[in-house]
C-alpha positions, 0 to 999 in steps of 0.5 A, a space after each residue: 500500500 503506497 501513499 500515492 495509491 492511497 491519495 489517488 483512490 481516496 480523492 475520488 471519494 472525498 466528495 461522498 464522504 463530505 456529503 455524508 458528514 453533512 447529512 447526520 440524522 440519528 435514526 431510531 433504534 434499540 440503543 445498547 449503551 455503555 458496552 462494546 457492540 461488535 460486528 455492527 453491519 453498515 447499511 450501504 455495505 453489510 460486509 463492512 462492520 465495526 465495533 460500536 461504543 455509545 457512552 452510558 449517558 448517550 441520547 439521540 437528543 444531543 450531539 456527541 463527539 465521534 472517534 473513528 478507529 483504524 487498526 491495521 489488522 482489522 481488530 476492531 474490538 481490541 482497538 476500541 477497548 483501548 479508548 473505551 474508558 476515555 470515551 465513557 469519561 468524555 462522552 465520545 462515540 467509538 466506531 472501530 473498523 473490523 476491515 482496515 488493513 495494512 501492507 497490501 491493497 488499499 481497497 479494504 480501507 477504501 471500502 471500510 471508509 466509504 461504508 463506515 463513515 456515512 453509517 456512523 454519522 447517519 445512525 448516531 447523533 454526532 457533533 460534526 465539529 468534533 469528529 476524530 480519528 485514531 490509528 496504529 501503524 498503517 491504520 494511522 495512515 488511514 486516519 491521516 488520509 481521511 482527515 486530509 481528504 474530507 476536511 471533517 476531522 478535528 484531530 488524530 491520535 496516531 500510534 506507531 505511525 510511519 512518517 509519510 514524508 515531506 511530499 505528502 500533504 499535512 492535514 490541518 488537524 490537531 495531532 497526538 502522536 505516540 510511540 513505544 520507546 523501542 518502536 522502529 517507527 520512533 523517529 518517524 513520530 518525531 519527524 511527523 511532530 516536527 512537520 506538524 509544528 512547521 505547519 502550525 498545527 496543535 500537536 503533542 508527542 508522547 512515548 511509552 514502554 514498549 515496541 510497535 504497538 497501540 498506545 496504552 489505555 492511560 495514554 489514550 485517556 490523556 490523548 482524548 483529554 488533550 483533544 477535549 482541552 483543545 475543543 474547550 480552547 477554541 469554542 467547540 465545547 463549553 469550557 469546564 474549569 473543573 475538567 481543565 484542572 483535572 486534565 492539568 493534574 493528570 499531565 503534571 503527574 505524568 510529567 513528575 513520573 517522567 522526571 523521576 525516571 530521568 526522562 527529562 526531555 519527555 517531562 519538559 514536553 509534557 509541561 510545555 503542552 500543559 502551558 500551551 493547551 490549558 493556559 487559557 483554561 486553568 492555573 498552570 503555574 505549577 507547570 511553569 515552575 517545573 519548566 523553569 526548574 528544568 531550564 536551570 538543571 544542567 542535566 536537562 541540557 546534557 539530556 537534550 544534547 545526548 538525545 540529538 546525538 543519538 538520534 543522528 546516529 540512529 538515522 545514519 544507521 537507518 540509511 546504512 541499513 538499506 545498503 547492508 540488506 542489499 547484500 542479500 541480492 548479491 550474485 553470491 549468497 552471503 554467509 550469515 556471519 557476514 550479514 550479521 557483521 554488515 548489519 552490526 547486530 552484535 554491536 547493537 546488542 551490546 549497546 542495548 546493555 548500556 544505560 539510557 537513551 542509547 540503549 533504546 536507540 540500539 534496540 529500535 535499530 534491531 527491531 527495524 532489522 528484524 521486521 525487514 528481515 523477517 517480513 518485508 525482504 523475506 517476503 520478496 524472496 519467498 514470492 520468487 521461490 528463492 528459498 535460500 535467500 529467504 532462509 538467510 533473512 529468517 536466520 538474521 531475524 532469529 539472531 535478533 529474536 530467537 523466541 518468535 515461533 512464526 520466524 522459526 516455522 517459516 525458516 523450517 519451511 524454507 529449509 525443507 523446500 531446499 531439502 535440508 532435512 536436518 536444519 528444517 526439522 531443527 527449526 520446526 522443533 524450535 518453532 514448536 518450543 517457542 509456541 507454534 500451534 497451527 497443526 493444520 497449517 503445517 500439514 498443508 504447507 507444501 514447503 514441507 513435502 520433502 520431510 513430511 514422510 519422515 518419522 521425526 516430522 510425524 513426531 513433531 506434528 503429534 506434539 502439536 495435538 497436546 500443546 496449549 495456545 501460547 498466548 503471549 508469543 502468538 500476540 507478539 507474533 501478530 504485532 511483529 509484522 505490522 508496518 507501512 514503512 518499507 526501506 528501499 533495498 539497494 544492491 551492494 554495487 549501487 550508489 
């Protein structure tokens, strides 16, 4: 899914979306409030469904803010759960698509938007001045495109979003960015934040413990609260001094926690947002005092310099990464030690053991190598039946994360396709040990034809009958492939 194809397709439907947003008329129906209602079918296209949340106080006699949620794997209910508490507190409707997708054709997203947008706006009593969109990874790209092309989105909550680049139009919306501290899209979030600043948009950027994933519920609450404060500030909702004070106190508590964790630059950004967003709504003298204290603290200047230096080094590594991965296309298949050396995997692993921001930066680069080697570059070779290079990609990935069952499973499949029986069985055993459970998939995978009749293969298959689902591994396995970002891989000889 390219940004160009997204924009080209959605522009053709912008008029329809805009027309739908101007035709809100709540329809009488049985209301289920205060609970997530799954698989709500859209009237125009019943194949398109979404998870709906109406706050407990919902009534069609007044208008309510609406949050569209776009998950890159169509996990509508899971994504809606993240925002449920915030929606209840602030009185928001949630419509979370079950059909949006990333890393593929734009068509599923086009259909989801064209069906869900008018359905949500005509079925429910929506405040059209307070329509918001949230998305994770490629879903954040969907949210941004909807905001850009319709002109009817007031704010975006973007988690783990790839930076579309300077060539794409920047929507005139408030932007709340969030990224895990070891997310491979971490620097993309910083770049987007800077682009929003230059465009004059209201924006806020926060980080959380974790990798490439949705933001935590507590941060979702702060994100929604921030959008509520902006609505009070510009007159789209009535001012509420008590709420403004509560939002301020929550942000101050978050800032203090960051300071205690020696994350001074992050705390500084939170206090600055309090002053900028809530300064007209409540007393922000405490935030001003913390800003003054940090400005006078020599640790603050050192933290800024260190962050800037490490960010430059990380961006340099990202640029070098495409060339290193390009070695996989050399006429002579490189050896695994050569690739690990070119990618500096061992050095990066050592850096993850150092204290502070540098360790997180090293882990982000390792995550970037992992997702490229285990999914994007691997998929290119897999589609060409170039199993030797595909297997090498997965060997690189297992050197970074030896606990991922999908990687070991596909490595086993590629080794079996190469008729390397011993290596294939060894990798398959590791896949089962780390949590692989899909017996039906294994028995039908044509790559395993060369070893399917062996006693050892039968023994491993039999183990799957008795193995319980490994929830934690399965969950990380689903997340590890999600991204719209794709490096341009160059051959070793290219400039």
